[in-house]
GUSEDREN-626344 format. One line per 8 residues: number of its first residue (from 1); their letters; for each residue z, y, x of N, C-alpha, C. Coordinates in nm, 3 decimals. Atoms other than C-alpha are relative to their C-alpha. Layout:
NUM> a> Z Y X Z Y X Z Y X  ...
***
This chain:
1> mkililae> -0.036 -0.016 -0.193 0.996 -0.516 -3.378 0.107 0.076 0.055  -0.092 -0.146 -0.031 1.240 -0.376 -3.251 0.020 -0.008 0.182  0.033 -0.026 -0.113 1.241 -0.246 -2.887 0.096 0.065 0.109  -0.115 0.039 -0.047 1.477 -0.220 -2.630 -0.078 0.117 0.156  0.029 -0.052 -0.142 1.407 0.103 -2.295 0.030 0.010 0.075  -0.073 0.022 -0.107 1.563 0.117 -2.024 -0.046 0.133 0.070  -0.001 -0.159 0.050 1.622 0.525 -1.977 0.003 0.042 0.192  -0.053 -0.048 -0.098 1.606 0.623 -1.582 0.051 0.132 0.008
9> hdnqdinp> -0.128 -0.065 -0.022 1.848 0.858 -1.477 0.027 0.052 0.063  -0.098 -0.022 -0.105 2.065 1.058 -1.267 0.129 0.075 -0.037  -0.158 -0.082 0.034 2.356 1.109 -1.454 -0.039 0.100 -0.117  -0.045 -0.132 0.028 2.275 1.439 -1.565 -0.165 -0.005 -0.076  0.124 -0.047 0.087 1.853 1.462 -1.656 -0.067 -0.122 0.030  0.093 0.131 0.012 1.629 1.171 -1.800 -0.151 0.015 0.114  0.082 -0.047 -0.068 1.380 1.098 -1.506 -0.126 0.025 -0.132  0.130 0.004 0.087 1.027 1.215 -1.690 -0.107 -0.083 -0.021
17> ltlnsvta> 0.080 0.116 0.068 0.825 0.905 -1.646 0.068 -0.077 -0.096  -0.070 0.059 0.108 1.085 0.754 -1.889 -0.161 0.022 -0.164  0.084 -0.059 0.115 0.893 0.937 -2.118 -0.166 -0.056 -0.043  0.106 0.031 0.006 0.588 0.785 -2.032 -0.024 -0.154 -0.088  -0.011 0.126 0.044 0.730 0.469 -2.140 0.009 -0.057 -0.124  -0.001 0.041 0.116 0.776 0.579 -2.483 -0.098 0.006 -0.046  0.151 0.026 0.079 0.435 0.623 -2.582 -0.056 -0.166 0.015  0.049 0.149 -0.006 0.353 0.257 -2.403 0.101 -0.056 -0.175
25> akeldgei> -0.095 0.122 0.054 0.650 0.127 -2.660 -0.084 0.013 -0.153  0.005 -0.090 0.072 0.522 0.390 -2.956 -0.126 -0.119 -0.086  0.154 0.078 0.002 0.196 0.152 -2.950 0.038 -0.133 -0.057  -0.041 0.152 0.054 0.384 -0.168 -3.067 0.003 0.027 -0.145  0.018 0.027 0.183 0.436 -0.054 -3.382 0.181 0.010 -0.037  -0.072 0.042 0.118 0.797 -0.098 -3.447 0.165 0.107 0.042  -0.149 -0.035 0.022 1.200 0.031 -3.429 0.046 -0.012 0.176  -0.035 0.022 -0.164 1.292 0.195 -3.038 0.109 0.064 -0.012
33> tmlvsghn> -0.120 -0.082 -0.059 1.611 0.254 -2.878 -0.007 -0.020 0.124  -0.013 -0.027 -0.202 1.716 0.385 -2.532 0.094 -0.044 0.057  -0.150 0.005 -0.042 1.963 0.258 -2.382 0.057 0.058 0.209  -0.029 -0.070 -0.112 2.148 0.474 -2.095 0.088 -0.016 0.011  -0.077 0.054 0.004 2.342 0.331 -1.875 0.053 0.058 0.130  -0.045 -0.107 -0.128 2.537 0.540 -1.603 0.186 0.004 0.022  -0.133 -0.096 0.031 2.865 0.723 -1.541 0.049 0.111 -0.021  0.063 -0.180 -0.013 2.912 1.045 -1.631 -0.116 0.024 -0.098
41> ckvaasqa> 0.206 -0.011 0.048 2.592 1.003 -1.814 -0.008 0.081 -0.185  -0.014 -0.084 0.149 2.669 1.190 -2.204 -0.081 0.056 0.024  0.094 -0.061 0.014 2.441 1.462 -2.067 -0.136 -0.069 0.005  0.154 0.096 0.031 2.161 1.209 -2.002 -0.048 -0.031 -0.176  -0.016 0.051 0.179 2.260 1.031 -2.359 -0.089 0.122 -0.056  0.061 -0.141 0.095 2.205 1.392 -2.495 -0.157 0.003 0.001  0.164 -0.043 -0.059 1.847 1.417 -2.316 -0.071 -0.050 -0.127  0.042 0.098 0.090 1.796 1.105 -2.469 -0.068 0.026 -0.170
49> seisgisk> 0.079 -0.053 0.182 1.801 1.191 -2.839 -0.090 0.065 -0.059  0.115 -0.131 0.045 1.596 1.468 -2.859 -0.175 -0.064 0.032  0.126 0.069 -0.041 1.311 1.227 -2.711 -0.071 -0.038 -0.113  0.106 -0.001 0.124 1.025 1.214 -3.024 -0.014 -0.136 0.028  -0.012 0.114 0.060 1.025 0.854 -3.169 0.098 -0.070 0.047  -0.120 0.026 -0.014 1.330 0.714 -3.042 0.129 -0.009 -0.143  -0.027 0.104 0.133 1.543 0.531 -3.320 0.151 0.045 -0.017  -0.121 -0.044 -0.009 1.880 0.522 -3.171 0.011 -0.001 0.173
57> vlvcdspa> -0.035 0.028 -0.217 2.085 0.571 -2.761 0.032 -0.095 -0.044  -0.090 0.078 -0.057 2.272 0.323 -2.669 0.039 0.048 0.130  -0.057 -0.069 -0.142 2.525 0.488 -2.390 0.073 -0.148 0.026  -0.122 0.090 -0.139 2.723 0.228 -2.133 0.064 0.154 0.107  0.002 -0.087 -0.122 2.912 0.450 -1.916 0.170 -0.045 0.044  -0.063 0.092 -0.128 3.110 0.302 -1.659 -0.084 0.011 0.134  0.061 0.017 -0.131 3.147 0.305 -1.306 -0.108 -0.137 0.065  0.074 0.114 -0.045 2.998 -0.027 -1.259 -0.118 0.075 -0.009
65> ydkamaen> 0.158 -0.064 0.011 2.636 0.141 -1.402 0.009 0.117 0.069  0.050 -0.075 -0.102 2.633 0.382 -1.151 -0.037 0.010 0.082  0.076 0.071 -0.142 2.324 0.391 -0.910 -0.094 -0.058 -0.058  0.059 0.090 0.062 2.184 0.186 -1.194 -0.068 -0.173 0.155  -0.013 0.178 -0.057 2.297 -0.161 -0.964 -0.081 -0.068 -0.085  0.077 0.091 0.069 2.062 -0.373 -1.019 0.046 -0.101 -0.036  -0.102 0.138 0.045 2.305 -0.698 -1.033 0.022 0.070 -0.098  -0.063 0.025 0.130 2.502 -0.531 -1.325 -0.051 0.061 -0.128
73> takllsql> 0.066 -0.059 0.084 2.241 -0.338 -1.468 -0.114 -0.113 -0.110  0.129 0.111 -0.032 1.984 -0.652 -1.460 0.150 -0.093 -0.184  -0.102 0.060 0.066 2.349 -0.835 -1.672 -0.004 0.036 -0.089  -0.051 -0.092 0.077 2.406 -0.573 -1.874 -0.155 0.011 -0.122  0.103 0.014 0.036 2.047 -0.620 -1.971 -0.023 -0.116 -0.133  -0.006 0.134 0.082 2.034 -0.965 -2.071 0.091 -0.054 -0.110  -0.119 -0.012 0.114 2.379 -0.939 -2.275 -0.067 0.091 -0.155  0.034 -0.073 0.113 2.170 -0.669 -2.536 -0.107 -0.088 -0.078
81> akdydyii> 0.127 0.051 0.039 1.831 -0.869 -2.512 -0.007 -0.052 -0.135  0.006 0.114 0.129 1.902 -1.120 -2.805 -0.018 0.061 -0.068  0.054 -0.075 0.135 1.895 -0.839 -3.053 -0.131 0.142 0.008  0.152 -0.061 -0.005 1.527 -0.719 -2.943 -0.124 -0.067 0.076  0.110 0.032 -0.040 1.217 -0.823 -2.905 -0.080 0.035 0.136  0.088 0.024 -0.162 1.046 -0.679 -2.584 0.161 0.171 0.043  -0.138 -0.195 -0.030 1.303 -0.390 -2.361 -0.119 -0.064 0.151  0.099 -0.022 -0.050 1.081 -0.209 -2.135 0.082 0.096 0.086
89> atsttssk> -0.058 -0.090 -0.063 1.135 0.008 -1.848 -0.195 0.076 0.094  0.106 -0.063 -0.099 0.880 0.263 -1.633 0.003 -0.099 0.125  0.039 0.137 -0.130 0.709 0.064 -1.341 0.077 0.115 0.116  -0.086 -0.066 -0.109 0.996 0.246 -1.029 0.007 -0.077 0.110  -0.116 0.114 -0.095 1.167 0.143 -0.781 0.084 -0.092 -0.059  -0.131 0.069 0.109 1.450 0.073 -0.956 -0.022 -0.124 -0.086  0.037 0.105 0.072 1.297 -0.087 -1.220 -0.059 -0.104 0.034  0.038 0.137 -0.050 1.145 -0.356 -1.053 0.115 -0.036 0.131
97> nimprlaa> -0.060 0.110 -0.065 1.419 -0.458 -0.867 0.106 0.010 -0.162  -0.050 0.024 0.117 1.611 -0.454 -1.208 -0.081 -0.104 -0.072  0.103 0.099 0.193 1.318 -0.645 -1.530 0.026 -0.117 0.086  -0.006 0.132 -0.037 1.305 -0.917 -1.260 0.097 -0.098 -0.054  -0.119 0.040 0.042 1.634 -1.025 -1.317 0.028 -0.041 -0.095  -0.079 0.014 0.184 1.701 -0.975 -1.671 -0.123 -0.076 -0.012  0.091 0.064 0.030 1.351 -1.178 -1.645 0.069 -0.136 0.009  -0.007 0.053 -0.100 1.503 -1.399 -1.471 0.157 -0.095 -0.104
105> hidvqais> -0.102 -0.053 0.062 1.870 -1.373 -1.635 -0.047 -0.108 -0.183  0.008 0.064 0.221 1.700 -1.446 -2.048 -0.127 -0.127 0.025  0.104 0.119 0.010 1.406 -1.731 -1.905 -0.104 0.028 -0.059  0.177 -0.050 0.074 1.096 -1.514 -1.967 -0.066 0.026 0.113  0.127 -0.059 -0.077 0.806 -1.406 -1.761 -0.013 0.159 -0.035  -0.020 -0.124 -0.031 0.855 -1.052 -1.644 -0.233 0.030 -0.023  0.159 -0.053 -0.008 0.459 -0.851 -1.724 0.036 0.085 0.092  0.018 -0.128 -0.086 0.421 -0.581 -1.432 -0.074 0.066 -0.032
113> disgivdh> 0.122 -0.135 -0.058 0.274 -0.234 -1.394 -0.102 -0.001 -0.228  0.060 0.032 0.100 0.112 -0.311 -1.763 -0.086 0.167 0.004  0.090 -0.195 0.022 -0.187 0.000 -1.848 -0.056 0.011 -0.118  0.036 -0.030 0.126 -0.291 -0.096 -2.177 0.021 -0.162 -0.107  -0.049 0.096 0.118 -0.182 -0.288 -2.501 -0.069 -0.025 -0.110  0.103 0.051 0.093 -0.433 -0.496 -2.667 0.065 -0.005 -0.131  -0.083 0.075 0.114 -0.189 -0.627 -2.939 0.158 -0.049 0.016  -0.137 0.030 -0.030 0.173 -0.752 -2.942 0.038 -0.094 0.071
121> dtfmrpiy> -0.033 0.151 -0.129 0.142 -1.070 -2.737 -0.110 0.047 0.139  0.103 -0.052 -0.104 -0.147 -0.891 -2.532 -0.048 0.104 0.072  0.031 -0.028 -0.059 -0.184 -0.683 -2.213 -0.033 0.044 0.076  0.040 -0.017 -0.118 -0.321 -0.506 -1.961 0.022 0.083 0.133  -0.071 -0.015 -0.110 -0.237 -0.508 -1.613 -0.135 0.056 0.144  0.082 0.011 -0.163 -0.410 -0.394 -1.244 -0.008 -0.063 0.062  0.012 0.021 -0.130 -0.488 -0.614 -0.978 -0.079 0.000 0.077  0.146 -0.047 -0.118 -0.657 -0.647 -0.662 0.026 0.168 0.060
129> agnviakv> -0.077 -0.151 -0.047 -0.490 -0.310 -0.550 -0.065 0.142 -0.156  0.132 -0.044 0.080 -0.701 -0.197 -0.919 -0.133 0.004 0.007  0.121 -0.004 0.033 -1.009 -0.296 -0.900 -0.060 -0.142 -0.050  0.071 0.116 0.138 -0.996 -0.560 -1.169 0.140 -0.026 -0.104  -0.120 -0.011 0.072 -0.769 -0.513 -1.478 0.022 -0.138 -0.080  -0.081 0.130 0.101 -0.586 -0.838 -1.656 0.006 -0.004 -0.104  0.009 0.029 0.104 -0.599 -0.921 -1.968 0.145 -0.110 -0.015  -0.113 0.084 -0.013 -0.249 -1.113 -2.002 0.047 -0.039 -0.178
137> ksidakkv> -0.031 0.057 0.137 -0.119 -1.295 -2.335 0.124 -0.089 0.083  -0.135 0.061 -0.035 0.259 -1.357 -2.323 0.037 -0.086 -0.107  -0.032 0.058 0.106 0.373 -1.642 -2.540 0.191 -0.019 -0.026  -0.141 -0.025 0.005 0.732 -1.566 -2.448 0.074 0.061 -0.188  -0.038 -0.018 0.120 0.921 -1.479 -2.774 0.037 0.140 0.074  -0.049 -0.139 -0.020 1.095 -1.190 -2.622 -0.086 0.033 0.125  0.080 -0.056 -0.049 0.889 -0.967 -2.389 0.092 0.097 0.086  -0.014 -0.124 -0.122 1.017 -0.800 -2.029 -0.150 0.078 0.048
145> itvrstaf> 0.101 -0.054 -0.081 0.792 -0.525 -1.918 -0.005 0.142 0.088  -0.045 -0.148 -0.018 0.753 -0.267 -1.706 -0.173 0.110 0.010  0.122 -0.059 0.016 0.483 -0.015 -1.741 0.014 0.122 0.046  0.064 -0.114 -0.146 0.251 0.220 -1.515 -0.013 0.137 -0.083  -0.080 -0.165 0.088 0.376 0.580 -1.622 -0.205 0.037 0.033  0.124 -0.134 -0.001 0.003 0.705 -1.489 -0.110 -0.046 -0.135  0.154 0.077 0.083 -0.169 0.472 -1.745 0.064 0.083 -0.221  0.000 -0.056 0.220 -0.019 0.660 -2.108 0.045 0.175 0.056
153> daapnagg> -0.077 -0.136 0.004 0.138 0.995 -2.161 0.032 -0.001 -0.030  -0.120 -0.033 0.018 0.424 1.183 -2.185 0.049 -0.006 -0.127  -0.085 -0.011 0.153 0.624 1.177 -2.538 0.075 0.107 0.017  -0.117 -0.106 -0.006 0.788 1.455 -2.611 0.092 -0.023 0.023  -0.162 0.003 0.001 1.116 1.529 -2.493 0.075 0.120 -0.110  -0.038 -0.132 0.125 1.223 1.741 -2.835 -0.069 -0.020 -0.106  0.019 0.039 0.181 1.240 1.691 -3.181 -0.009 -0.104 -0.048  -0.016 0.150 0.050 1.348 1.380 -3.213 0.187 0.080 -0.020
161> saeveems> -0.167 -0.062 0.036 1.738 1.355 -3.362 0.040 -0.139 -0.017  -0.033 0.160 -0.023 1.833 0.951 -3.244 0.165 0.007 -0.010  -0.153 0.037 -0.024 2.168 0.856 -3.330 0.022 -0.024 0.157  -0.083 0.066 -0.149 2.430 0.808 -2.992 0.087 -0.086 -0.048  -0.152 0.076 0.037 2.627 0.494 -3.005 0.075 -0.034 0.129  -0.020 -0.008 -0.121 2.826 0.480 -2.721 0.105 -0.153 0.002  -0.014 0.158 0.018 2.921 0.056 -2.603 0.104 0.029 0.099  -0.101 0.040 -0.010 3.259 -0.044 -2.461 -0.042 -0.093 0.119
169> vsqelgls> 0.022 0.092 -0.083 3.051 -0.298 -2.220 0.029 0.095 0.155  -0.018 -0.031 -0.171 3.166 -0.283 -1.856 -0.002 -0.109 0.099  -0.024 0.141 -0.095 3.073 -0.590 -1.610 -0.003 0.082 0.150  0.075 -0.042 -0.173 3.105 -0.505 -1.215 0.001 -0.184 0.020  0.033 0.152 -0.053 2.973 -0.864 -1.072 0.079 -0.032 0.159  -0.086 0.001 -0.172 3.105 -0.746 -0.706 -0.161 -0.045 0.123  0.174 0.080 -0.033 2.696 -0.878 -0.625 0.023 0.116 0.123  0.013 -0.093 -0.089 2.664 -0.547 -0.402 0.076 0.156 -0.014
177> sfvseevv> -0.042 -0.107 -0.013 2.762 -0.197 -0.350 -0.061 0.100 0.023  0.079 -0.117 -0.073 2.628 0.168 -0.313 0.067 0.028 0.129  -0.036 -0.096 -0.152 2.673 0.311 0.056 -0.038 0.119 -0.019  0.061 -0.184 0.006 2.481 0.609 0.072 -0.126 0.010 -0.007  0.130 0.005 0.029 2.169 0.753 -0.029 -0.063 0.123 0.102  0.000 -0.113 -0.052 1.945 1.013 0.168 -0.141 0.028 -0.065  0.171 -0.072 0.119 1.733 1.253 -0.056 -0.035 0.078 0.061  0.075 -0.115 -0.030 1.484 1.476 0.077 0.049 0.130 -0.123
185> ksdrpelt> -0.017 -0.161 0.058 1.538 1.833 -0.097 -0.136 0.067 0.059  0.104 -0.102 0.045 1.207 2.039 -0.213 -0.001 0.088 -0.071  -0.001 -0.081 0.166 1.168 2.314 -0.414 -0.134 -0.080 -0.025  0.102 0.042 0.013 0.822 2.117 -0.457 0.022 -0.092 -0.097  -0.046 0.107 0.060 0.747 1.905 -0.740 0.001 -0.180 0.040  -0.009 0.145 -0.104 0.812 1.568 -0.711 -0.100 -0.108 -0.027  0.136 0.068 0.059 0.485 1.339 -0.672 -0.005 -0.082 -0.081  0.011 0.115 0.153 0.493 1.109 -0.940 -0.038 0.138 -0.116
193> aagivisg> 0.049 -0.029 0.132 0.522 1.402 -1.185 -0.064 0.171 0.041  0.031 -0.109 -0.026 0.330 1.680 -0.998 -0.155 0.030 -0.067  0.154 -0.034 0.045 -0.002 1.830 -1.188 -0.120 -0.023 0.136  0.050 -0.033 -0.080 -0.102 1.916 -0.844 0.057 -0.073 0.133  -0.107 0.096 -0.158 -0.059 1.648 -0.517 -0.136 0.018 0.099  0.153 -0.009 -0.115 -0.269 1.720 -0.186 0.037 -0.018 0.077  -0.034 0.125 -0.059 -0.228 1.406 0.048 -0.054 -0.002 0.146  0.005 -0.010 -0.196 -0.282 1.423 0.457 0.005 -0.150 0.015
201> grgmgsge> 0.053 0.233 -0.051 -0.424 1.006 0.617 0.045 0.065 0.134  0.015 -0.013 -0.142 -0.392 0.982 0.959 -0.082 0.106 0.099  0.092 -0.124 -0.056 -0.697 1.239 1.026 0.089 0.130 0.018  -0.032 -0.144 -0.082 -0.442 1.506 1.065 0.055 -0.002 0.131  -0.018 -0.051 -0.062 -0.371 1.385 1.354 0.150 -0.036 0.056  -0.184 0.040 -0.031 0.059 1.423 1.422 0.066 0.098 -0.135  -0.057 -0.055 0.098 0.313 1.564 1.161 0.033 0.135 0.003  -0.058 -0.147 0.022 0.357 1.867 1.263 -0.121 0.014 -0.044
209> nfslldgi> 0.123 -0.074 0.094 -0.031 1.907 1.172 0.012 0.028 -0.170  0.009 0.007 0.218 0.105 1.846 0.785 0.065 0.126 0.006  -0.042 -0.189 0.023 0.242 2.220 0.834 -0.124 0.056 -0.051  0.140 -0.054 -0.012 -0.130 2.308 0.802 -0.015 -0.014 -0.179  0.008 -0.032 0.158 -0.089 2.193 0.379 0.071 0.024 -0.046  -0.099 -0.053 0.075 0.255 2.378 0.337 -0.032 0.103 -0.104  0.034 -0.063 0.084 0.077 2.663 0.251 -0.111 0.015 -0.103  0.148 0.051 0.167 -0.211 2.503 -0.003 0.125 0.019 -0.098
217> adklgaai> -0.069 -0.033 0.153 0.088 2.394 -0.160 0.064 0.070 -0.051  -0.088 -0.096 0.061 0.275 2.660 -0.178 -0.047 0.060 -0.087  0.121 -0.067 0.004 0.013 2.870 -0.305 -0.066 -0.083 -0.183  -0.021 0.080 0.099 -0.102 2.569 -0.555 0.075 -0.079 -0.111  -0.119 0.135 0.052 0.233 2.447 -0.666 -0.012 -0.116 0.010  0.039 0.138 0.001 0.134 2.120 -0.554 0.111 -0.078 0.014  -0.108 0.106 -0.061 0.356 1.806 -0.459 -0.133 -0.055 0.161  0.108 -0.023 -0.133 0.211 1.748 -0.044 0.050 -0.197 -0.022
225> gasraavd> -0.004 0.155 -0.034 0.170 1.318 -0.011 0.009 -0.007 0.119  0.073 0.121 -0.126 0.041 1.051 0.238 -0.057 -0.105 -0.007  0.031 0.136 0.060 -0.168 0.775 0.255 0.139 -0.081 0.109  -0.092 0.130 -0.106 0.011 0.418 0.451 -0.041 0.066 0.185  0.039 -0.020 -0.143 -0.207 0.505 0.731 0.109 0.133 0.103  -0.080 -0.154 -0.046 0.013 0.846 0.822 0.133 -0.008 -0.055  -0.165 0.074 -0.007 0.357 0.704 0.713 0.024 -0.090 0.121  -0.035 0.121 -0.096 0.318 0.424 0.954 -0.047 0.045 0.153
233> agfvpndm> 0.011 -0.057 -0.071 0.211 0.625 1.231 0.107 0.137 0.027  -0.124 -0.146 0.036 0.524 0.894 1.156 -0.021 0.029 -0.025  0.054 -0.130 -0.003 0.368 1.121 1.077 0.103 0.122 -0.088  -0.116 -0.052 0.123 0.624 1.185 0.758 0.022 -0.089 0.000  -0.156 0.100 0.044 0.935 0.974 0.588 -0.108 -0.081 -0.107  0.094 0.138 0.172 0.798 0.654 0.308 0.002 0.033 -0.081  -0.022 -0.037 0.160 0.887 0.878 0.029 -0.083 0.043 -0.007  0.090 -0.094 -0.012 0.625 1.089 0.089 -0.177 -0.096 -0.015
241> qvgqtgki> 0.083 0.110 0.074 0.361 0.756 0.013 -0.068 -0.018 -0.091  0.090 0.037 0.148 0.084 0.726 -0.213 -0.070 -0.082 0.005  0.081 0.101 0.019 -0.049 0.405 -0.315 0.040 -0.113 -0.034  -0.032 0.121 0.069 -0.057 0.049 -0.425 0.271 -0.005 0.075  -0.083 0.047 -0.033 0.248 0.013 -0.195 0.111 0.078 0.041  -0.076 -0.107 0.035 0.386 0.354 -0.200 0.035 0.011 -0.215  -0.034 -0.057 0.166 0.405 0.612 -0.531 -0.185 0.004 -0.092  0.102 -0.018 0.078 0.089 0.607 -0.781 0.004 0.148 -0.077
249> vapelyia> 0.005 -0.066 0.092 0.003 0.901 -0.913 -0.112 0.032 -0.063  0.136 -0.114 0.124 -0.278 1.098 -1.191 0.058 0.080 -0.032  0.002 -0.103 0.043 -0.232 1.415 -1.166 -0.121 0.080 -0.004  0.128 -0.054 0.040 -0.449 1.676 -1.293 -0.144 0.015 0.114  0.080 -0.031 -0.101 -0.607 1.763 -0.960 0.045 -0.097 0.164  -0.005 0.128 -0.133 -0.560 1.511 -0.613 -0.109 0.072 0.092  0.076 -0.039 -0.118 -0.685 1.678 -0.311 0.046 -0.048 0.163  -0.035 0.122 -0.109 -0.699 1.399 0.002 -0.122 0.054 0.133
257> vgisgaiq> 0.082 -0.075 -0.136 -0.756 1.566 0.366 0.033 -0.117 0.109  -0.023 0.063 -0.133 -0.820 1.354 0.637 0.014 -0.158 -0.048  0.016 0.074 0.064 -0.844 1.065 0.419 -0.064 -0.125 0.023  0.145 0.048 0.000 -1.040 0.743 0.469 -0.028 -0.010 -0.130  0.022 0.027 0.169 -0.983 0.625 0.104 -0.022 -0.210 0.018  0.002 0.133 0.000 -0.897 0.245 0.232 0.078 -0.038 -0.169  -0.051 -0.004 0.121 -0.821 0.050 -0.109 0.118 -0.007 -0.052  -0.147 -0.038 0.065 -0.463 0.055 -0.098 0.008 0.140 -0.011
265> hlagmkes> -0.015 -0.114 -0.021 -0.481 0.434 -0.040 -0.054 0.044 -0.247  0.083 -0.061 0.159 -0.758 0.488 -0.423 0.107 -0.108 -0.073  -0.086 0.051 0.103 -0.495 0.260 -0.584 0.102 0.033 -0.054  -0.041 -0.126 0.032 -0.297 0.490 -0.603 -0.010 0.096 -0.089  0.038 -0.130 0.016 -0.447 0.787 -0.677 -0.170 -0.017 -0.108  0.148 -0.044 0.073 -0.797 0.721 -0.853 0.004 0.068 -0.124  -0.026 -0.032 0.078 -0.632 0.765 -1.143 -0.036 0.178 -0.093  -0.062 -0.194 0.002 -0.599 1.202 -1.063 -0.172 -0.022 -0.100
273> kiivaink> 0.064 -0.082 0.175 -0.842 1.371 -1.389 -0.104 0.059 0.151  0.139 -0.075 -0.040 -1.038 1.559 -1.052 0.089 -0.029 0.118  0.017 0.024 -0.179 -1.040 1.406 -0.670 -0.072 0.079 0.099  0.140 -0.119 -0.108 -1.151 1.654 -0.420 0.049 -0.055 0.152  -0.100 0.051 -0.077 -1.176 1.497 -0.065 -0.064 0.120 0.130  0.026 -0.088 -0.119 -1.191 1.684 0.275 0.020 -0.113 0.145  -0.030 0.099 -0.064 -1.307 1.454 0.551 -0.135 0.020 0.153  0.193 -0.001 -0.076 -1.599 1.494 0.861 -0.086 -0.128 -0.017
281> dgeapifs> 0.031 0.135 -0.004 -1.660 1.109 0.826 -0.113 -0.017 -0.112  0.054 0.020 0.172 -1.944 1.165 0.532 0.008 -0.139 -0.030  0.060 0.106 0.036 -1.976 0.775 0.559 0.170 -0.026 -0.143  -0.188 0.076 0.051 -1.546 0.748 0.460 0.002 -0.027 -0.146  0.017 -0.006 0.083 -1.483 0.586 0.160 0.103 0.049 -0.173  -0.088 -0.114 0.116 -1.258 0.869 -0.007 -0.120 0.029 -0.078  0.138 -0.026 0.090 -1.631 0.957 -0.115 -0.034 -0.007 -0.156  0.051 0.057 0.112 -1.719 0.737 -0.337 0.119 -0.005 -0.121
289> vadyglea> -0.136 -0.032 0.071 -1.410 0.810 -0.559 0.021 0.155 -0.016  0.000 -0.159 0.018 -1.429 1.157 -0.519 -0.080 0.100 -0.142  0.115 -0.115 0.061 -1.579 1.409 -0.785 0.004 0.159 0.090  -0.004 -0.119 -0.147 -1.555 1.697 -0.488 -0.008 0.013 0.137  -0.018 0.064 -0.204 -1.639 1.609 -0.090 -0.080 0.103 0.070  0.033 -0.039 -0.103 -1.644 1.808 0.184 -0.006 0.007 0.086  0.024 0.124 -0.149 -1.763 1.650 0.476 0.064 0.157 0.124  -0.056 -0.099 -0.096 -1.612 1.895 0.733 0.182 -0.032 0.089
297> dlfealpq> -0.192 0.061 -0.150 -1.284 1.874 1.058 0.087 0.168 -0.146  -0.067 -0.061 0.093 -1.025 1.931 0.798 0.109 0.146 0.127  -0.124 -0.062 -0.083 -0.792 2.179 1.139 -0.146 0.161 -0.026  0.049 -0.047 0.019 -1.130 2.403 1.010 -0.024 0.074 -0.181  -0.020 -0.055 0.117 -1.147 2.397 0.629 0.101 0.016 -0.062  -0.126 -0.008 0.087 -0.786 2.372 0.548 0.038 0.218 0.010  -0.032 -0.137 0.010 -0.688 2.724 0.713 -0.124 0.182 -0.092  0.095 -0.119 0.127 -1.036 2.884 0.502 0.058 -0.014 -0.129
305> flselnkl> -0.063 -0.011 0.171 -0.915 2.706 0.218 0.109 0.108 -0.026  -0.139 -0.020 0.040 -0.541 2.900 0.240 -0.096 0.104 0.018  0.038 -0.139 -0.041 -0.736 3.226 0.348 -0.048 0.003 -0.149  0.009 -0.034 0.116 -0.916 3.188 0.019 0.049 -0.036 -0.144  -0.161 -0.017 0.158 -0.605 3.136 -0.226 0.013 0.115 0.051  -0.069 -0.116 -0.064 -0.451 3.414 -0.034 -0.126 0.151 -0.103  0.111 -0.104 0.091 -0.787 3.639 -0.183 0.025 0.014 -0.129  0.007 -0.019 0.127 -0.757 3.511 -0.491 0.113 0.020 -0.092
313> ntiqk> -0.127 -0.007 0.042 -0.371 3.594 -0.529 0.020 0.127 0.042  0.014 -0.134 -0.089 -0.450 3.931 -0.352 -0.045 0.048 -0.178  0.084 -0.038 0.142 -0.704 3.967 -0.672 0.063 0.030 -0.149  -0.044 0.011 0.132 -0.505 3.839 -0.946 0.137 0.128 -0.019  -0.074 -0.065 -0.004 -0.215 4.099 -0.825 -0.061 0.127 -0.057
***
């Protein structure tokens, strides 16, 4: 069997979430090729060649594939699909735009957000906000799959020595064009890749009160997230949203502050290794999934939490 993985990258660095798809692909026990399509993306291709488990890297370097425009990338994948049994990508905003188009091009059913592999044709995927795990069997000769990154460990990003093959394919369909992007710059870890996440909910009361999380996040080296309720209220930007319609996270430690625990939010964080909840409502659903819970007013608890972290920092020094 031959497997093609679509690498997500910024032309310089491979997105760490791509490594989780490599681990999933290894379970299929086939020859794995990685596609790096972009513009001036040779640095990213070099990184891809070092990923453990990759046998070949295909590089398609053209302005047509800059910013991973979905129409052009899907068409490229459809042209390559004839040589592969599986085409896989990590389930991200970008791949969710590309992979269904690919499936339509080659007339197969896409299998999205898989969390487990039973055999070569059968996969596990969450439905109903993660409350049910469905077992899905595909009869298509070619499988188009997106992988839930939190369900698989990251493959080692070193130790590989894959062959790098440059392709001359370039097809600008002219169906869409890149206009601009607004990227929030932060010294903190990216939300989906962070080992520790602290998130605020509607209970934070306002966007200004999210500053209460800053000091704690800085001390812990954590990313800051938010519930949909906090985003919908305009407290914080939507790229901070954790949940079924936001980002799926599975850090070593997840701290939920002022979050009630709606099903939509739980679907995005309940795979975290340790969950800590701080909420003044002792009946809040978040406590049902929390490993540790503190029934307290967050405006009192957070300053105390930061004070204790400062004491620990002083002792360590």
